C-alpha positions as CSV (number, residue, x, y, z in Angstrom):
1,M,-5.7,7.8,39.4
2,R,-2.7,5.5,39.2
3,A,-2.1,2.1,37.4
4,K,0.3,-0.4,38.6
5,I,2.2,-2.5,36.0
6,T,4.5,-5.3,36.8
7,I,6.7,-6.8,34.0
8,E,9.1,-9.7,34.1
9,F,11.6,-9.1,31.5
10,D,13.5,-12.3,31.8
11,K,10.3,-14.6,31.6
12,P,9.1,-14.6,27.9
13,V,5.6,-16.0,27.2
14,A,6.1,-16.9,23.5
15,R,7.4,-15.4,20.3
16,I,5.1,-12.8,18.7
17,N,4.6,-14.1,15.2
18,P,5.0,-11.2,12.9
19,S,2.0,-12.5,11.0
20,I,-0.2,-11.2,14.0
21,Y,0.4,-7.9,12.2
22,G,-1.0,-9.1,8.9
23,H,-3.4,-7.4,6.4
24,F,-6.3,-8.1,4.2
25,A,-7.2,-6.9,0.7
26,E,-10.6,-7.9,-0.8
27,H,-12.2,-6.8,-4.1
28,I,-14.6,-4.4,-2.2
29,G,-15.2,-0.9,-3.4
30,T,-11.9,1.0,-4.0
31,C,-9.6,-1.3,-1.8
32,V,-7.9,-3.0,-4.8
33,Y,-8.9,-0.7,-7.6
34,E,-7.8,2.7,-6.8
35,G,-6.5,1.9,-3.3
36,L,-3.7,-0.4,-4.6
37,W,-4.0,-0.9,-8.3
38,V,-4.3,1.9,-10.9
39,G,-2.8,0.2,-13.8
40,P,0.4,0.9,-15.7
41,E,-1.1,3.5,-18.0
42,S,-2.5,5.6,-15.1
43,P,-1.3,9.2,-14.6
44,I,-1.0,8.3,-10.8
45,P,2.6,7.4,-10.3
46,N,2.8,3.6,-10.3
47,R,5.3,0.6,-10.4
48,N,3.9,-2.1,-12.6
49,G,0.3,-0.8,-12.1
50,L,0.6,-0.5,-8.3
51,R,0.5,3.1,-6.9
52,V,3.8,4.3,-5.6
53,D,2.6,6.4,-2.7
54,V,0.5,3.6,-1.1
55,I,3.1,0.9,-1.6
56,D,5.9,3.1,-0.1
57,A,3.7,4.0,2.9
58,L,2.7,0.4,3.6
59,K,6.3,-0.8,3.4
60,K,7.1,1.5,6.5
61,I,4.8,-0.7,8.7
62,H,6.5,-3.9,7.6
63,P,3.4,-5.9,6.6
64,P,4.3,-9.5,7.2
65,V,1.4,-11.2,5.4
66,L,-1.4,-10.1,3.0
67,R,-4.7,-12.1,2.5
68,W,-6.5,-12.0,-0.8
69,P,-8.8,-12.2,-2.8
70,G,-11.4,-12.3,0.0
71,G,-13.5,-12.3,2.0
72,C,-16.8,-13.2,0.6
73,F,-15.4,-12.4,-2.8
74,A,-13.1,-15.5,-2.6
75,D,-15.9,-18.0,-2.7
76,D,-17.2,-16.6,-6.0
77,Y,-13.8,-16.0,-7.5
78,H,-12.5,-18.2,-10.3
79,W,-8.7,-17.8,-10.6
80,Q,-8.4,-18.4,-14.4
81,D,-10.5,-15.3,-15.0
82,G,-7.5,-13.3,-13.7
83,I,-4.6,-14.6,-15.7
84,G,-3.4,-13.9,-19.2
85,P,-3.5,-10.6,-21.1
86,R,-5.5,-8.1,-19.1
87,E,-7.4,-6.8,-22.0
88,A,-8.7,-10.3,-22.8
89,R,-9.8,-11.2,-19.3
90,P,-13.7,-11.7,-18.8
91,R,-15.7,-9.1,-16.9
92,R,-17.8,-10.7,-14.1
93,L,-20.4,-9.6,-11.7
94,N,-19.1,-9.0,-8.2
95,A,-22.4,-10.0,-6.6
96,H,-21.3,-9.7,-3.0
97,W,-20.1,-6.1,-3.2
98,D,-22.3,-4.5,-5.9
99,A,-19.8,-4.0,-8.6
100,E,-18.4,-5.3,-11.9
101,E,-15.2,-7.2,-11.7
102,S,-12.7,-6.4,-14.5
103,N,-10.3,-9.1,-13.4
104,E,-7.5,-6.6,-14.3
105,F,-6.0,-7.4,-10.9
106,G,-5.4,-11.2,-10.7
107,T,-3.0,-13.8,-9.5
108,H,0.2,-12.3,-11.1
109,E,-0.6,-8.8,-10.0
110,F,-1.2,-10.0,-6.4
111,F,2.2,-11.6,-6.4
112,E,3.8,-8.3,-7.8
113,L,2.0,-6.5,-4.9
114,C,3.5,-8.9,-2.3
115,S,6.9,-8.6,-3.9
116,Q,6.9,-4.9,-3.7
117,L,5.6,-5.0,-0.1
118,K,8.1,-7.8,0.7
119,C,5.3,-9.8,2.4
120,E,4.1,-13.4,2.4
121,P,1.0,-14.0,0.3
122,Y,-2.0,-15.6,1.9
123,I,-4.3,-16.9,-0.7
124,C,-8.0,-17.7,0.1
125,G,-9.4,-20.5,-2.2
126,N,-12.9,-21.0,-3.5
127,L,-14.7,-23.7,-1.7
128,G,-18.2,-22.2,-1.9
129,S,-18.8,-22.1,-5.7
130,G,-15.6,-23.8,-6.8
131,T,-14.4,-27.4,-7.1
132,V,-11.6,-29.4,-5.6
133,K,-10.0,-29.5,-9.1
134,E,-10.2,-25.8,-9.5
135,M,-8.5,-25.3,-6.2
136,R,-5.8,-27.9,-6.7
137,D,-5.1,-26.5,-10.2
138,W,-4.6,-23.1,-8.9
139,L,-2.2,-24.3,-6.3
140,E,-0.2,-26.2,-9.0
141,Y,-0.2,-23.1,-11.2
142,M,1.2,-21.0,-8.3
143,N,3.6,-23.5,-6.5
144,S,4.7,-26.3,-8.6
145,E,8.3,-26.5,-10.0
146,R,7.4,-29.4,-12.3
147,D,7.1,-29.2,-16.1
148,T,3.2,-29.3,-16.6
149,S,0.7,-27.6,-18.7
150,L,-0.3,-25.3,-15.8
151,T,3.3,-24.3,-15.0
152,R,4.0,-23.7,-18.7
153,L,1.0,-21.5,-18.7
154,R,2.3,-19.7,-15.7
155,A,5.6,-19.1,-17.5
156,E,3.8,-17.8,-20.7
157,N,2.0,-15.4,-18.4
158,G,5.4,-14.0,-17.3
159,S,6.3,-16.1,-14.2
160,P,8.5,-19.0,-15.0
161,D,9.4,-19.4,-11.4
162,P,6.8,-20.7,-8.8
163,F,5.2,-18.1,-6.6
164,G,5.9,-20.2,-3.4
165,V,2.5,-19.7,-1.5
166,L,2.9,-20.7,2.1
167,Y,-0.6,-19.8,3.5
168,F,-3.7,-21.1,1.8
169,G,-7.3,-20.7,3.1
170,I,-9.9,-23.4,2.3
171,G,-12.9,-21.1,1.8
172,N,-14.1,-18.1,3.7
173,E,-17.1,-17.6,6.1
174,N,-18.5,-20.8,4.9
175,W,-21.0,-20.5,7.8
176,G,-22.4,-17.5,5.8
177,C,-21.6,-15.9,2.5
178,G,-19.2,-18.9,1.6
179,G,-22.2,-21.3,1.3
180,N,-24.2,-21.2,4.5
181,L,-22.8,-24.6,5.4
182,T,-23.2,-26.5,8.7
183,P,-19.9,-26.9,10.5
184,S,-20.0,-30.7,10.2
185,F,-20.6,-30.6,6.4
186,Y,-17.9,-27.9,6.0
187,A,-15.5,-30.1,8.0
188,Q,-16.1,-33.0,5.6
189,E,-15.4,-30.7,2.7
190,V,-12.2,-29.5,4.3
191,R,-11.0,-33.1,4.7
192,R,-11.5,-33.6,1.0
193,Y,-10.2,-30.2,-0.3
194,A,-7.2,-30.3,2.0
195,T,-6.2,-33.8,0.7
196,F,-6.0,-32.7,-2.9
197,A,-4.5,-29.3,-2.0
198,S,-1.6,-31.3,-0.7
199,L,-1.1,-32.9,-4.1
200,A,-0.5,-29.8,-6.0
201,G,3.2,-29.8,-5.8
202,G,5.5,-27.3,-4.3
203,N,6.8,-26.9,-0.8
204,F,5.0,-27.1,2.7
205,L,1.6,-25.5,2.5
206,F,0.0,-24.0,5.8
207,K,-3.6,-24.8,5.2
208,I,-6.2,-22.7,7.0
209,A,-9.8,-23.8,7.6
210,C,-12.7,-21.4,8.0
211,G,-13.4,-20.9,11.6
212,A,-16.3,-19.4,13.6
213,N,-18.1,-16.1,13.5
214,S,-17.2,-14.3,16.7
215,D,-18.3,-16.2,19.7
216,D,-20.0,-19.2,17.9
217,Y,-18.2,-21.8,19.9
218,D,-20.7,-24.5,18.7
219,W,-19.3,-24.1,15.2
220,T,-15.7,-24.8,16.5
221,R,-17.0,-27.7,18.6
222,E,-18.8,-29.4,15.7
223,F,-16.1,-28.7,13.2
224,F,-13.5,-30.2,15.4
225,N,-15.7,-33.2,16.3
226,V,-15.7,-34.2,12.6
227,M,-12.0,-33.3,11.9
228,A,-10.8,-35.1,15.0
229,G,-12.8,-38.2,14.1
230,S,-14.9,-38.2,17.3
231,A,-17.9,-39.4,15.4
232,I,-16.4,-41.4,12.5
233,H,-13.2,-42.6,14.1
234,Y,-10.8,-41.1,11.6
235,N,-8.7,-38.3,13.0
236,R,-7.7,-35.9,10.2
237,L,-6.5,-32.9,12.2
238,N,-3.1,-33.2,10.5
239,L,-4.7,-32.1,7.2
240,V,-5.0,-28.5,8.4
241,N,-2.7,-26.2,10.2
242,G,-4.8,-23.2,11.1
243,F,-8.5,-22.4,12.1
244,A,-9.6,-18.8,11.3
245,L,-12.2,-17.0,13.3
246,H,-13.6,-13.5,12.5
247,Y,-14.7,-10.8,14.8
248,Y,-15.7,-7.2,14.0
249,C,-16.7,-4.5,16.6
250,G,-20.2,-3.4,16.0
251,T,-20.4,0.3,15.8
252,A,-21.4,2.6,18.6
253,G,-22.4,5.8,17.0
254,T,-21.0,6.5,13.5
255,A,-17.3,6.6,12.4
256,T,-16.8,10.1,13.5
257,E,-19.8,11.1,15.6
258,Y,-20.2,9.4,19.1
259,T,-20.6,10.2,22.7
260,K,-18.1,9.4,25.4
261,D,-20.2,6.5,26.4
262,Q,-20.0,5.3,22.8
263,W,-16.3,5.9,22.9
264,Y,-16.0,3.5,25.8
265,Q,-18.5,1.0,24.5
266,L,-16.5,0.4,21.3
267,F,-13.4,-0.4,23.4
268,A,-15.5,-2.9,25.5
269,Q,-16.6,-4.6,22.2
270,A,-13.1,-4.6,21.0
271,L,-11.8,-6.1,24.3
272,R,-14.3,-9.1,23.8
273,M,-11.6,-10.4,21.5
274,E,-9.6,-11.7,24.5
275,Q,-12.3,-14.0,25.7
276,I,-13.2,-15.0,22.2
277,V,-9.7,-16.3,21.4
278,L,-9.3,-17.9,24.7
279,T,-12.6,-19.7,24.6
280,H,-12.2,-21.0,21.1
281,R,-8.8,-22.1,21.9
282,Q,-10.1,-24.0,24.9
283,V,-12.7,-25.7,22.7
284,M,-10.0,-26.6,20.3
285,D,-7.8,-28.1,23.0
286,H,-10.5,-30.6,23.9
287,F,-10.1,-32.2,20.5
288,D,-6.5,-31.1,19.8
289,P,-4.6,-31.2,23.1
290,H,-1.2,-31.2,21.3
291,R,-2.2,-28.1,19.4
292,Q,-1.5,-29.4,16.0
293,M,-3.8,-26.6,14.7
294,W,-3.2,-22.9,15.3
295,L,-5.7,-20.2,15.9
296,V,-5.9,-17.5,13.3
297,V,-8.0,-14.3,13.3
298,D,-7.9,-13.4,9.7
299,E,-10.7,-10.8,9.7
300,W,-11.0,-8.2,12.5
301,G,-11.5,-4.5,13.1
302,T,-14.1,-1.8,13.5
303,W,-17.3,-1.7,11.3
304,H,-19.0,1.7,11.1
305,P,-21.7,3.1,8.8
306,P,-20.0,4.0,5.5
307,M,-19.1,7.6,4.5
308,T,-21.9,9.7,3.2
309,G,-22.1,9.7,-0.5
310,T,-20.4,6.5,-1.0
311,N,-21.9,3.0,-2.0
312,P,-23.0,1.5,1.3
313,R,-22.0,-1.9,0.0
314,W,-18.4,-0.7,-0.4
315,V,-18.0,0.0,3.4
316,K,-15.6,3.0,3.1
317,Q,-15.4,4.6,6.5
318,Q,-13.4,7.3,8.2
319,N,-10.8,6.3,10.8
320,T,-10.4,8.3,14.0
321,I,-8.3,8.3,17.1
322,R,-11.0,6.0,18.6
323,D,-10.2,3.3,15.9
324,A,-6.5,3.8,16.7
325,L,-7.1,2.9,20.2
326,V,-9.2,-0.1,19.2
327,A,-6.2,-1.3,17.1
328,A,-3.8,-0.9,19.9
329,L,-6.1,-2.6,22.4
330,T,-6.4,-5.6,20.0
331,L,-2.9,-5.9,19.0
332,D,-2.0,-5.8,22.8
333,I,-4.3,-8.8,23.3
334,F,-2.7,-10.7,20.4
335,N,0.7,-9.9,21.9
336,R,-0.2,-11.1,25.3
337,H,-1.5,-14.3,23.9
338,A,1.3,-15.0,21.3
339,D,1.3,-18.7,22.4
340,I,-2.3,-18.9,21.1
341,V,-2.7,-16.5,18.2
342,F,-0.6,-17.4,15.1
343,M,-1.8,-14.8,12.6
344,A,-4.2,-11.9,12.5
345,N,-5.3,-9.8,9.5
346,I,-7.0,-6.5,10.1
347,A,-9.7,-5.5,7.5
348,Q,-8.7,-4.0,5.3
349,I,-5.5,-2.5,3.9
350,A,-7.0,0.4,1.9
351,N,-10.3,2.4,1.7
352,V,-12.5,-0.4,3.3
353,L,-13.4,-0.7,7.0
354,Q,-10.5,0.0,9.4
355,S,-7.9,0.8,6.7
356,M,-4.3,1.8,6.8
357,V,-4.7,4.4,4.0
358,L,-7.5,6.3,2.3
359,T,-7.2,7.5,-1.2
360,D,-9.2,9.8,-3.5
361,G,-7.9,9.8,-7.0
362,P,-4.2,11.0,-6.8
363,Q,-4.5,11.8,-3.1
364,M,-3.6,9.6,-0.2
365,L,-3.6,9.9,3.6
366,L,-2.5,7.7,6.5
367,T,-5.1,6.9,9.0
368,P,-4.6,6.8,12.8
369,T,-4.7,3.0,12.7
370,Y,-1.8,3.1,10.2
371,H,0.2,5.0,12.8
372,V,-0.5,2.3,15.5
373,Y,0.9,-0.4,13.1
374,E,4.0,1.7,12.6
375,M,4.5,2.4,16.3
376,Y,3.9,-1.3,17.2
377,S,6.2,-2.8,14.5
378,P,9.0,-3.4,17.0
379,H,6.8,-6.1,18.6
380,Q,7.0,-8.3,15.4
381,G,9.1,-11.2,16.1
382,A,9.9,-10.3,19.7
383,Q,9.3,-12.4,22.7
384,A,6.1,-11.5,24.6
385,L,6.8,-10.8,28.3
386,K,4.8,-11.7,31.3
387,M,2.9,-8.5,32.3
388,Q,0.3,-7.7,34.9
389,V,-1.8,-4.5,35.0
390,E,-3.7,-3.3,38.1
391,T,-6.0,-0.6,37.1
392,K,-9.6,0.6,37.6
393,A,-12.4,0.3,35.1
394,V,-13.8,3.4,33.5
395,P,-17.5,3.7,34.3
396,Y,-19.8,4.3,31.3
397,A,-23.4,3.6,30.2
398,P,-23.7,1.2,27.3
399,T,-26.0,2.5,24.5
400,L,-26.1,-0.4,22.0
401,G,-26.9,-4.0,22.2
402,T,-27.5,-6.6,24.9
403,T,-24.2,-8.7,24.7
404,A,-22.4,-8.8,28.0
405,L,-19.4,-6.6,27.7
406,P,-16.1,-6.8,29.5
407,P,-15.0,-3.7,31.7
408,V,-12.9,-1.1,30.0
409,P,-9.6,-0.8,31.9
410,H,-8.2,2.7,32.4
411,V,-4.8,1.3,31.2
412,A,-4.0,-1.7,29.1
413,G,-0.9,-2.8,27.1
414,S,1.7,-5.4,26.3
415,C,5.5,-5.7,26.5
416,S,8.1,-7.6,24.4
417,R,11.8,-8.2,24.3
418,K,14.1,-8.6,21.3
419,G,17.7,-9.0,22.3
420,A,18.6,-6.0,24.5
421,T,15.6,-4.0,23.4
422,I,12.3,-3.9,25.4
423,T,9.2,-2.4,23.8
424,L,6.3,-1.4,26.1
425,S,3.0,-0.4,24.6
426,L,0.3,1.3,26.8
427,V,-3.1,2.6,26.0
428,N,-4.9,5.1,28.2
429,T,-8.6,4.6,27.3
430,H,-9.9,7.6,29.3
431,A,-11.3,10.2,27.1
432,T,-10.4,13.2,29.3
433,D,-8.2,12.1,32.2
434,A,-4.5,11.6,32.2
435,T,-3.3,8.8,34.5
436,E,-0.1,8.0,36.3
437,V,1.6,4.7,35.7
438,E,3.9,2.9,38.2
439,L,6.2,0.4,36.6
440,I,7.8,-2.4,38.5
441,W,10.3,-4.4,36.6
442,H,11.6,-7.9,37.6
443,G,14.7,-9.4,36.0
444,E,18.4,-9.1,35.8
445,G,19.9,-5.9,34.5
446,N,19.2,-2.2,34.2
447,L,16.8,-0.5,31.9
448,T,17.2,2.8,30.3
449,P,14.4,4.5,28.3
450,T,15.5,5.4,24.8
451,T,12.3,6.5,22.9
452,W,8.8,7.4,23.8
453,R,6.2,8.0,21.0
454,V,2.7,9.1,21.7
455,L,-0.5,9.1,19.5
456,A,-3.0,11.4,21.1
457,T,-5.3,14.2,20.0
458,P,-7.1,16.9,22.0
459,D,-10.4,15.9,20.4
460,I,-11.5,12.2,20.7
461,H,-13.1,12.6,17.3
462,S,-10.0,13.6,15.5
463,C,-9.2,12.1,12.1
464,N,-6.9,12.7,9.2
465,T,-8.4,14.3,6.1
466,F,-7.1,15.3,2.7
467,E,-7.2,18.9,3.8
468,Q,-5.6,18.2,7.2
469,P,-3.6,14.9,6.9
470,E,-1.7,15.3,10.2
471,N,-4.5,15.8,12.8
472,A,-3.6,12.5,14.4
473,I,0.1,11.5,14.1
474,P,2.6,10.2,16.6
475,Q,4.8,12.7,18.5
476,D,8.1,12.1,20.2
477,Q,8.2,12.7,24.0
478,D,11.1,13.4,26.3
479,V,12.2,10.1,27.8
480,G,13.8,12.2,30.7
481,S,10.2,12.3,32.2
482,I,10.0,8.5,32.4
483,G,10.8,7.1,35.8
484,D,9.2,4.5,38.1
485,V,6.1,6.6,37.9
486,F,5.2,8.7,34.8
487,T,1.9,10.1,33.3
488,L,0.0,9.0,30.2
489,A,-2.0,11.5,28.3
490,P,-5.7,10.9,28.0
491,A,-7.0,9.0,24.9
492,S,-3.4,8.0,24.0
493,V,-1.4,5.1,22.5
494,N,2.1,5.0,23.9
495,V,5.1,3.0,22.8
496,I,8.3,3.2,25.0
497,Q,11.5,1.4,24.2
498,Y,14.2,0.5,26.7
499,A,17.8,-0.6,26.4
500,L,18.7,-3.5,28.7
501,Q,22.1,-3.5,30.1
502,N,23.4,-6.4,32.3
């Protein structure tokens, strides 16, 4: 079987915003506590309470932005609980995720985390159980340069300079855990909250409204109907800069046990992302033809049954080569539609859902999904290129659900250019069959392959464990075998880089 791929390397589509490769950390299970934060007194090596092994590993994938504190947790989080001396902070109930919240990790600890990772902070504010004043005060505390009681308090707590938050979410999943609001009522609230968020002082604030769950296009339509003033004749789209939808792949099988049909079905579910972002943007364009508001996907990933023996509410799951292919297929969708998607945040960064790292006390391992992010990092900030793939679909028998699923292509991918470097990422979804790829390049200049890295395993259930942490890691391949036609290994993620010479 052969796939035919045509790439026009002198016809860029749009810049791939690095924020498409963003991450998410919520107070669920051991994501924050143990996964990221162990405290300065911990025997686990740490820098200012943040574990060294995890931070050093994450820095290698160049995280551009990190969303915090939730998630559902955000709409029951009150920021003043998480400032001041840690030993004096109140202990609260984490009702969403079946835990007690010590508030040991709060605002200042989060900005220390972002500083160590060298990433932009993305704060999600509390609309569900908070107030406009509470949200506005938090922004003043974080961003204002003026001499006020709140900025003096920030200085007393160790940060005389403002934190400079750029990205700020006005609530989370307000269609569900964030209040079970109607889209029209939520839009009215956004108009109010966004107005006062803008008065908190500091530089430009990129405000992000809660978008729809998956393919709920009616939510988007009703939200924009109110924001654009179609019913009340006052257009306030300019108050918000982003609209954030969420989409998770429902599991087929378990995290580590699945049939070949379930292998393909999860890819089909992941590939729904393309139609979801395109259709939401189409609905948005009806009210926002000049695209004043960007589309954001600030929660996405696979959602499997949790590991045996763990609290099911903490959603800690293993991560296999199947999850790696889901990550690659999804990132390729975002790359190809870089003119539509502004930011995306995979859930989550440590120990929860489709995480980058897993920890167990002092031990840490890198997941196959982590390796996809490391391999794909050259796409960040590059220009997406026009690419056409002609390939057959892989036949399979769906085993879960009734939602219409797209076909699973034998080969999928994306391509980008940064200066004289072209990065081509390709996924062979077939569980057992290698496939030939025929590349056709259009553009001025000559291309020479310089690197070829492959993430593939002989077993489609392979995962990294604390006993065997390198079951699924990338391997360098001989670029000498890359010509106009070459072969992709089965069940593989491939990243090939070329040097362009004119």
